[in-house]
C-alpha positions in Angstrom: -0.2 -9.0 -26.6 -1.5 -11.9 -24.6 -3.9 -11.7 -21.6 -4.6 -14.0 -18.6 -6.5 -13.7 -15.3 -5.5 -14.6 -11.8 -8.1 -14.9 -9.0 -8.9 -15.5 -5.4 -12.0 -17.1 -3.9 -13.1 -17.7 -0.3 -15.2 -20.8 -0.8 -17.0 -20.8 2.6 -16.5 -23.9 4.6 -15.6 -26.3 1.7 -15.6 -29.6 3.5 -16.0 -33.1 2.2 -18.5 -35.3 4.1 -16.0 -37.5 6.0 -15.6 -36.8 9.7 -12.0 -36.1 10.6 -11.7 -36.6 14.4 -8.7 -34.3 14.5 -10.7 -31.3 13.3 -13.7 -29.4 14.6 -15.8 -30.1 11.6 -18.2 -32.9 12.5 -21.1 -30.7 11.8 -20.2 -31.1 8.1 -21.1 -34.7 7.9 -24.4 -36.5 7.0 -25.1 -37.0 10.7 -23.9 -33.6 11.7 -26.0 -30.6 12.5 -25.8 -29.2 9.0 -26.8 -32.5 7.3 -23.8 -32.2 4.9 -24.7 -35.0 2.5 -22.9 -36.3 -0.6 -25.5 -34.6 -2.8 -25.0 -31.3 -1.2 -21.2 -31.6 -1.4 -21.4 -32.5 -5.1 -23.6 -29.5 -5.7 -21.0 -27.3 -4.1 -18.2 -28.8 -6.1 -20.2 -28.2 -9.3 -21.0 -24.6 -8.3 -17.6 -23.5 -7.2 -15.9 -25.1 -10.2 -18.3 -23.4 -12.5 -17.5 -20.0 -11.0 -13.8 -20.6 -11.2 -14.2 -21.4 -14.9 -15.8 -18.0 -15.5 -13.3 -15.8 -13.7 -11.7 -13.6 -16.4 -13.4 -15.6 -19.2 -15.1 -12.6 -20.6 -11.9 -10.6 -20.9 -9.4 -13.3 -21.9 -11.4 -16.2 -23.3 -9.9 -18.6 -20.7 -10.3 -19.5 -17.0 -7.6 -18.2 -14.6 -4.0 -19.1 -14.9 -4.1 -19.6 -11.2 -6.6 -19.1 -8.4 -6.0 -18.9 -4.7 -8.6 -20.5 -2.5 -9.6 -20.1 1.1 -11.6 -22.4 3.5 -10.6 -25.7 1.8 -10.6 -28.8 4.0 -8.3 -31.1 2.2 -6.8 -32.6 -1.0 -10.0 -34.5 -1.8 -12.0 -31.3 -2.2 -9.3 -30.0 -4.6 -9.1 -33.2 -6.6 -12.9 -33.2 -7.0 -12.7 -29.5 -8.1 -10.1 -30.0 -10.8 -11.8 -33.2 -12.0 -15.2 -31.5 -12.3 -16.8 -31.0 -15.7 -16.1 -27.3 -15.6 -12.4 -27.5 -15.0 -11.2 -30.9 -16.2 -10.3 -29.8 -19.7 -8.0 -27.1 -18.4 -5.4 -29.4 -16.8 -5.4 -27.8 -13.4 -3.2 -29.0 -10.6 -3.1 -27.7 -7.0 -0.9 -26.9 -4.0 -2.2 -27.4 -0.5 -0.7 -28.0 3.0 -2.6 -28.9 6.1 -2.5 -26.1 8.6 -3.1 -26.2 12.4 -6.4 -24.2 12.1 -8.8 -25.7 14.6 -11.6 -25.8 12.1 -9.5 -27.7 9.6 -9.8 -25.2 6.7 -6.7 -24.1 4.7 -5.5 -22.0 1.8 -4.7 -23.6 -1.5 -4.0 -22.7 -5.1 -5.1 -24.2 -8.4 -2.8 -23.6 -11.4 -2.9 -24.6 -15.1 0.2 -26.9 -15.2 0.3 -27.0 -19.0 0.8 -23.2 -19.0 2.9 -22.4 -16.0 5.5 -24.4 -14.0 5.5 -24.7 -10.2 9.0 -24.0 -9.1 8.6 -23.9 -5.3 5.9 -24.0 -2.6 5.8 -23.8 1.1 3.4 -23.0 4.0 4.3 -20.1 6.3 3.1 -20.9 9.8 2.6 -18.4 12.6 1.7 -19.3 16.2 0.3 -16.6 18.4 1.4 -16.5 22.0 -0.5 -14.3 24.5 2.0 -11.8 26.0 0.2 -12.1 29.3 0.2 -15.9 29.3 2.9 -17.3 27.0 1.4 -20.8 27.2 -1.9 -19.5 25.8 -1.4 -20.1 22.1 -3.6 -19.7 19.0 -3.3 -21.0 15.4 -4.7 -19.8 12.1 -4.5 -20.7 8.4 -1.0 -20.9 7.1 0.1 -18.4 4.4 0.7 -20.3 1.2 3.7 -19.3 -0.8 4.3 -20.5 -4.4 6.8 -19.6 -7.0 5.6 -20.0 -10.6 7.3 -19.6 -13.9 5.4 -18.4 -17.0 7.8 -19.0 -19.9 10.9 -17.2 -18.5 9.0 -14.9 -16.1 8.8 -15.8 -12.4 5.7 -14.9 -10.3 5.9 -15.1 -6.5 2.5 -15.6 -4.9 1.2 -15.4 -1.3 -2.3 -16.7 -0.6 -3.6 -15.5 2.8 -6.7 -15.8 5.0 -6.0 -13.6 8.0 -7.4 -14.1 11.5 -11.0 -13.0 11.8 -12.4 -9.9 13.6 -14.3 -11.5 16.4 -15.1 -10.5 20.0 -14.2 -6.8 19.6 -11.2 -7.8 17.4 -9.2 -9.8 19.9 -7.3 -11.1 16.9 -5.8 -7.8 15.9 -2.4 -8.5 17.3 -2.2 -11.9 15.6 -3.5 -10.5 12.3 -0.8 -7.9 12.4 1.8 -10.6 12.9 0.7 -12.1 9.6 0.8 -8.7 7.9 4.4 -8.1 9.2 5.4 -11.6 8.0 4.0 -11.0 4.5 5.8 -7.6 4.3 9.1 -9.1 5.5 8.9 -11.9 2.9 8.1 -9.5 0.2 11.0 -7.3 1.1 13.4 -10.3 1.2 12.4 -11.2 -2.4 12.8 -7.6 -3.6 16.2 -7.4 -1.9 17.3 -10.3 -4.1 15.5 -9.1 -7.2 14.3 -5.5 -7.4 12.1 -6.3 -10.4 10.4 -9.4 -8.9 6.8 -10.0 -9.7 5.0 -10.5 -6.4 1.2 -11.1 -5.9 -0.4 -11.1 -2.5 -4.0 -12.4 -2.6 -6.6 -13.4 -0.1 -9.2 -12.7 2.5 -7.6 -9.9 4.7 -10.5 -9.8 7.2 -10.3 -6.1 6.8 -11.2 -3.5 4.2 -8.5 -2.1 1.9 -8.3 1.1 4.0 -7.7 -0.9 7.2 -5.1 1.3 9.0 -2.9 -1.7 10.1 -2.8 -3.2 6.6 -2.1 0.1 5.0 0.7 0.9 7.4 2.3 -2.5 7.6 2.0 -3.6 3.9 2.3 0.0 2.8 -0.4 -0.2 0.2 -1.1 2.4 -2.4 -3.5 3.2 -5.3 -0.9 5.4 -7.1 0.4 3.5 -10.1 3.7 5.3 -9.9 5.3 3.7 -6.8 8.5 2.0 -5.7 9.2 -1.3 -4.0 8.4 0.4 -0.7 4.8 -0.1 -1.5 2.3 -2.6 -2.9 -0.4 -1.6 -5.3 -3.9 -2.4 -4.1 -6.6 -1.8 -6.8 -9.3 -2.5 -4.3 -8.6 0.8 -2.6 -10.5 2.3 -5.6 -13.4 0.0 -5.3 -14.4 -0.2 -1.6 -16.8 2.7 -1.5 -18.8 1.4 -4.5 -19.3 -2.3 -3.8 -17.8 -5.2 -1.9 -17.1 -8.9 -1.9 -19.4 -9.8 1.0 -22.0 -8.2 3.2 -22.2 -7.9 7.0 -25.2 -6.6 8.7 -26.5 -5.2 5.4 -23.2 -3.3 4.6 -20.8 -4.1 1.8 -17.2 -4.9 2.9 -14.3 -5.8 0.7 -12.1 -8.3 2.6 -11.0 -10.1 -0.6 -8.1 -8.3 -2.3 -5.2 -8.8 -4.7 -2.0 -6.8 -4.3 0.9 -6.3 -6.7 4.6 -5.3 -6.6 5.9 -2.4 -8.7 7.3 -4.6 -11.4 3.7 -5.1 -12.8 3.8 -1.4 -13.8 7.2 -1.2 -15.4 7.3 -1.1 -19.2 10.0 -3.5 -20.5 10.2 -6.5 -22.7 9.3 -9.9 -21.3 7.2 -8.4 -18.6 3.8 -9.0 -17.1 1.7 -5.8 -16.7 -1.3 -5.2 -14.5 -4.4 -4.3 -16.5 -7.4 -4.3 -14.2 -9.1 -5.8 -11.1 -12.6 -7.0 -10.7 -15.2 -8.4 -8.3 -17.1 -11.3 -9.9 -20.6 -10.5 -8.8 -22.5 -12.0 -11.7 -26.3 -12.5 -11.1 -25.8 -16.2 -11.0 -23.9 -16.0 -7.7 -26.2 -13.5 -6.1 -29.0 -14.2 -3.6 -32.5 -13.8 -5.0 -34.3 -13.6 -1.7 -35.9 -10.1 -1.4 -34.2 -9.4 1.9 -30.7 -10.3 0.7 -31.0 -9.6 -3.0 -27.6 -8.9 -4.6 -25.6 -10.4 -1.7 -23.5 -13.5 -2.3 -25.6 -16.6 -2.6 -24.2 -18.6 0.3 -24.2 -22.3 1.1 -25.7 -21.9 4.5 -27.4 -19.0 6.5 -26.6 -20.1 10.0 -27.8 -23.8 10.2 -30.2 -23.4 7.2 -29.1 -24.9 4.0 -29.5 -22.6 1.0 -27.7 -24.5 -1.7 -25.6 -21.5 -2.9 -22.0 -20.9 -3.7 -20.2 -19.0 -0.9 -20.7 -16.0 1.4 -18.0 -14.2 -0.6 -17.8 -13.1 -4.2 -14.4 -14.0 -5.9 -12.1 -11.3 -7.1 -9.8 -11.5 -10.1 -7.3 -9.4 -12.1 -6.4 -9.2 -15.7 -2.7 -9.2 -16.6 -1.0 -8.6 -20.0 2.3 -9.9 -21.3 
């Protein structure tokens, strides 16, 4: 039996140093308020690439087959990542589309093109219109859909970064539109192929037990389930740890969900093994006040030189 890992990582404002006048990101330039220099950018590339190379390495001996990413500015960041010393030998390629997110950060996916084939990819874009003022619109990161083929096995993947919980959760309605769209797309795939392999990964801006996500996506921790549900292994983790901290409390916004096919015993099948949060000491903050938290790049305007404000998550699969 062979093993491989898949992963998701919210990389925390991963901008290059060039000012894009069409995006609200001029603070991430050498002249901007955060003094985002080439040296700091290269340090971040080195750190993020190093973490990606470690995801699932202990269990499989290899870096991930594919890894979804959030808060990526553009292709240049992705090109620098896959060309870095940590990842270059593994022949990664990437998929990325520019979204209408006002901050200019998008979802992307890296994949090992010598091991899996990219069959299809597309952005799924939603625009929120205020029901009380239809001209009042809002945008967010596109959902990134990809279809891969591993030998003769297809894997449908959705990478998401749902609207944030700000200002007493004014984005709840918009976030639920994303959840409904994901469930609709999953159901459409399962209608065509009841044994389709579907992975939904990303930053859900809500814990695994979020009532809206549970009801709309119909998530479960029971491994004996039908296509009516999606398996969420993070439901069994959230009371023990988390992928980020807020006001001193662990939360687990970063999750990977699976369709029922990953639990069916049959030949030529990919099976779920386990899910993990990568919280190695190397990516933890060593400051006494924040010890154990993700070692982030910035704390407010202060440069810390860390990795991200999120720990990555990953899953081990067998085939």
